[in-house]
N, C-alpha and C positions, 0 to 999 in steps of 0.2 A: 501493498497501501504506498510506499515511502517514494517511490518512485512514482507516485503521482501530484509530488509535490516538487520543487524548489527552495534550493536557500539562497539567502542573498547572507553579506558578508560585510558589517557594519562597525567600521573600529574592534575588527575583531569580537564581535559579539554575532553570533548566527540567528538569522529570522527564516521559519518557514512559511515558504508562502505555496500563494494559486500559482498552478504552472497554466499554461495556456490561455494568460493573463498578459497584456500589453505591460510592459515596465514601471512606464509610467505610474500606468492605475495600481500597482502594486506599492510604488513607491509613497502617492500618495494616501492610500490605504493607512502604512505604515506613519506618518506628518514624517514625509523624506524630502525632502526639493530636489527638483528635479536639476533645477540649476542648480546646485551650491555641492552636486555630484556626478562622479564620471565612471561609467557603469563599466566590467571588467568582465567576460565570458571566455573562460578559455584562453585565455589568454589575451583576449583581441577588443577593443573599445567596440562598444554597443552602442545604441543609441535608442533611448528612452522610446522611443515604439516600436521596440522588437516582444514579437513575441516571450513568452519564458514556456522554458519545453521541459517537461518533464526529469526530475535529477538536475537542472541547472545545476550549479554554482556559480551566484553571481556576484561578486566582489565589489562593494559600492567604495567609492575613494574619495571624500573630500574636496572640493578644489578650494586652494588656496591664492592668493594675490595679496602684493602687495607693493609700495613703489619705495 
């Protein structure tokens, strides 16, 4: 049954989420800012409109800017 879910990693914390859902929707449901994070799946940058697949492991990396 675990294969029907995916996992988001944010600040070393693992969050279980539904698969077959756009990344932006899962982030919104977990109150994670889409514009403030990059998403990495299998070593590749993905956009927030990508569908989350069963068994995916997606790392969310906070974007930091400074001057």
